[in-house]
BAMARMI-465785 format. One record per residue (C-alpha): residue number from 1; residue in one letter; x, y, z. Coordinates in steps of 0.001 Angstrom, whole numbers. Layout:
k;r;c1;c2;c3
NUM;a;X;Y;Z
...
This chain:
k;r;c1;c2;c3
1;m;-19669;-4157;-3504
2;r;-19959;-7272;-5651
3;l;-17330;-9977;-5488
4;f;-17237;-12580;-8265
5;l;-15653;-15864;-7153
6;a;-14359;-18110;-9935
7;r;-12758;-21500;-9530
8;h;-9823;-22321;-11774
9;g;-10278;-24606;-14775
10;t;-9778;-28350;-14564
11;t;-6275;-29743;-14116
12;v;-4925;-33189;-14956
13;w;-4865;-33890;-11231
14;n;-8559;-32971;-11014
15;e;-9194;-35478;-13788
16;l;-7170;-38136;-11951
17;g;-8865;-37406;-8624
18;l;-5683;-36390;-6803
19;y;-5560;-33985;-3879
20;q;-3719;-30882;-5085
21;g;-3630;-28354;-2273
22;r;-501;-26239;-2693
23;k;971;-28377;-5480
24;d;1422;-26066;-8470
25;t;-447;-28080;-11096
26;e;-1305;-26805;-14578
27;l;-4592;-26564;-16448
28;s;-5452;-29495;-18692
29;p;-6731;-28905;-22254
30;v;-10256;-29103;-20834
31;g;-9300;-26582;-18161
32;l;-7923;-24151;-20719
33;s;-11198;-24345;-22651
34;q;-13134;-23756;-19431
35;a;-11002;-20720;-18593
36;r;-11599;-19208;-22029
37;a;-15347;-19858;-21720
38;l;-15298;-18227;-18280
39;g;-13605;-15186;-19779
40;e;-16301;-14881;-22429
41;a;-19076;-15275;-19852
42;l;-17584;-12495;-17720
43;r;-16692;-10241;-20661
44;p;-19641;-7834;-20101
45;i;-18712;-7257;-16439
46;p;-16617;-4080;-15920
47;f;-14339;-5264;-13131
48;d;-12416;-2703;-11116
49;a;-9805;-5314;-10207
50;i;-8942;-8964;-10801
51;y;-7243;-10999;-8070
52;s;-5848;-14512;-8218
53;s;-4275;-17170;-6096
54;p;-549;-17458;-6875
55;l;-969;-21096;-7912
56;r;-559;-21569;-11648
57;r;-3933;-23204;-12290
58;a;-5724;-20173;-10845
59;l;-3359;-17537;-12217
60;d;-3522;-18938;-15761
61;t;-7326;-18930;-15507
62;a;-7296;-15312;-14313
63;l;-4922;-14242;-17086
64;l;-7219;-15744;-19726
65;v;-10204;-13924;-18204
66;a;-8206;-10675;-18171
67;e;-7213;-10923;-21849
68;g;-8314;-7881;-23833
69;r;-9258;-5881;-20736
70;g;-6027;-3944;-20366
71;m;-5916;-4995;-16706
72;e;-3239;-6585;-14581
73;v;-4003;-9557;-12366
74;s;-3076;-8986;-8715
75;v;-1732;-12080;-6957
76;d;-2990;-12568;-3401
77;e;-1585;-15300;-1146
78;d;-4804;-15398;886
79;l;-6568;-16936;-2129
80;s;-4258;-19992;-2156
81;e;-5869;-23409;-1852
82;i;-6034;-25177;1493
83;d;-2738;-26867;2327
84;h;-3491;-30598;2167
85;g;-128;-31472;3667
86;e;664;-35172;3383
87;w;-2427;-35837;1258
88;e;-1141;-33858;-1709
89;g;-466;-35911;-4831
90;k;-2463;-38857;-3488
91;s;-5800;-40311;-4561
92;r;-8673;-40799;-2163
93;d;-7928;-44537;-2022
94;e;-4299;-43833;-1128
95;v;-5345;-41345;1538
96;r;-7868;-43839;2914
97;a;-5139;-46462;3249
98;l;-2736;-44094;5034
99;f;-5126;-41833;6970
100;p;-8436;-43718;7303
101;h;-9747;-41873;10365
102;e;-8731;-38425;9140
103;l;-10357;-39004;5741
104;e;-13581;-40217;7323
105;d;-13653;-37114;9520
106;w;-12924;-34876;6504
107;l;-15892;-36290;4603
108;r;-18206;-36292;7635
109;a;-17133;-33279;9700
110;p;-14591;-31222;7712
111;h;-14592;-28371;10237
112;l;-12940;-30632;12810
113;v;-10004;-31729;10657
114;r;-6492;-30401;10291
115;m;-4732;-32001;7343
116;p;-1630;-33916;8472
117;g;1143;-31392;7883
118;g;-1353;-28903;6444
119;e;-4226;-26564;7258
120;s;-7691;-26667;8783
121;l;-10800;-24896;7500
122;e;-10393;-22403;10349
123;d;-6971;-21532;8938
124;v;-8564;-20964;5534
125;k;-11301;-18841;7100
126;r;-8716;-16531;8659
127;r;-7237;-15962;5202
128;v;-10689;-15486;3673
129;l;-11611;-12846;6256
130;s;-8329;-11040;5642
131;f;-9020;-10909;1896
132;m;-12661;-9868;2327
133;g;-11679;-7075;4698
134;r;-9109;-5649;2298
135;i;-11434;-5881;-707
136;y;-14350;-4305;1134
137;g;-12169;-1365;2129
138;s;-10748;-890;-1366
139;g;-13535;1332;-2706
140;f;-14008;-1008;-5683
141;e;-17538;-1804;-6845
142;q;-16958;-5059;-8766
143;v;-14048;-7420;-8203
144;l;-13157;-10850;-9583
145;a;-11232;-13335;-7444
146;v;-9980;-16542;-9083
147;s;-9332;-19153;-6445
148;h;-9921;-22750;-5406
149;d;-12570;-25149;-4162
150;a;-11964;-24934;-417
151;v;-11345;-21173;-345
152;i;-14531;-20392;-2268
153;k;-16610;-22776;-152
154;v;-15324;-21194;3055
155;m;-16100;-17735;1664
156;l;-19634;-18867;797
157;c;-20092;-20290;4305
158;t;-18913;-16982;5753
159;v;-21192;-14778;3653
160;c;-24206;-17061;4189
161;d;-23537;-17103;7949
162;a;-23290;-20885;7739
163;p;-20997;-22939;9978
164;l;-17948;-24564;8434
165;s;-19685;-27891;8999
166;s;-21787;-26870;5955
167;f;-18674;-26962;3756
168;w;-19799;-29918;1615
169;r;-23241;-28428;977
170;f;-21805;-26015;-1602
171;q;-20950;-27173;-5136
172;v;-18037;-25275;-6700
173;a;-17258;-26575;-10176
174;n;-14079;-26005;-12155
175;g;-14532;-22968;-14407
176;a;-17777;-21903;-12718
177;f;-18375;-18679;-10796
178;s;-20489;-17387;-7932
179;v;-21368;-13822;-6950
180;i;-21629;-12370;-3457
181;e;-22575;-8877;-2383
182;l;-20605;-7674;628
183;s;-22399;-5438;3113
184;s;-19495;-5423;5581
185;p;-15962;-6835;5705
186;t;-17333;-10097;7128
187;s;-20875;-10499;5796
188;g;-23137;-10102;2809
189;r;-25563;-12069;670
190;l;-25316;-14715;-2010
191;v;-26433;-13419;-5418
192;l;-25458;-16305;-7717
193;l;-24126;-19787;-6995
194;n;-21952;-21986;-9203
195;e;-22925;-20476;-12579
196;s;-21735;-22951;-15204
197;c;-23977;-22453;-18267
198;h;-20997;-21093;-20206
199;l;-19257;-24461;-19888
200;g;-21634;-26049;-22401
201;a;-24424;-28585;-22566
202;g;-22048;-31524;-22160
203;f;-20688;-30274;-18840
204;s;-21265;-32474;-15803
205;f;-20331;-32133;-12147
206;p;-17711;-34763;-11294
207;e;-17533;-36436;-7925
208;q;-15399;-34314;-5616
209;r;-12565;-36822;-5290
210;g;-9687;-34385;-5058
211;l;-9187;-30661;-4710
């Protein structure tokens, strides 16, 4: 089966470089445009199901993609962004001032870090494997999941049989999508990575300052 992984459109907090995590932030005007462009890019794909994180930025993106399809969007808690705990709502500079060692570890060896009051990448991987197992056993042939930076990166690590230490090697842009082909509930192959042509010639990849 083919699983399309789309990241939500840009939020104001993305633009400000603030860690979002479980904060329920909304799409910015740019993010709304990205979500509509994503919907047009995926229009030819006959999805059997569309899933979304419950967070508004992902769900609003999924609803825009689903427009005109006559399909409901299924909310799945396992697609929620990593819980950044005490980092949420803070900039990288603020996090560096309060948690200098933890931030350095996050940027250097993310697989070893548990966010203060939040999750680790291993926690996210457990959720990812739960979602992949349920989707693989669904009998669907093509599924769209609208989620978040950390969740998609962990899913890509899993499918590519890469350790979580490879987390930062994957680029996952707002409004872009990747495609994986599952051959089992826990493995598969990468078909397409970070497709963003639909976002326009002026699109650029911002520094990953906040999630």
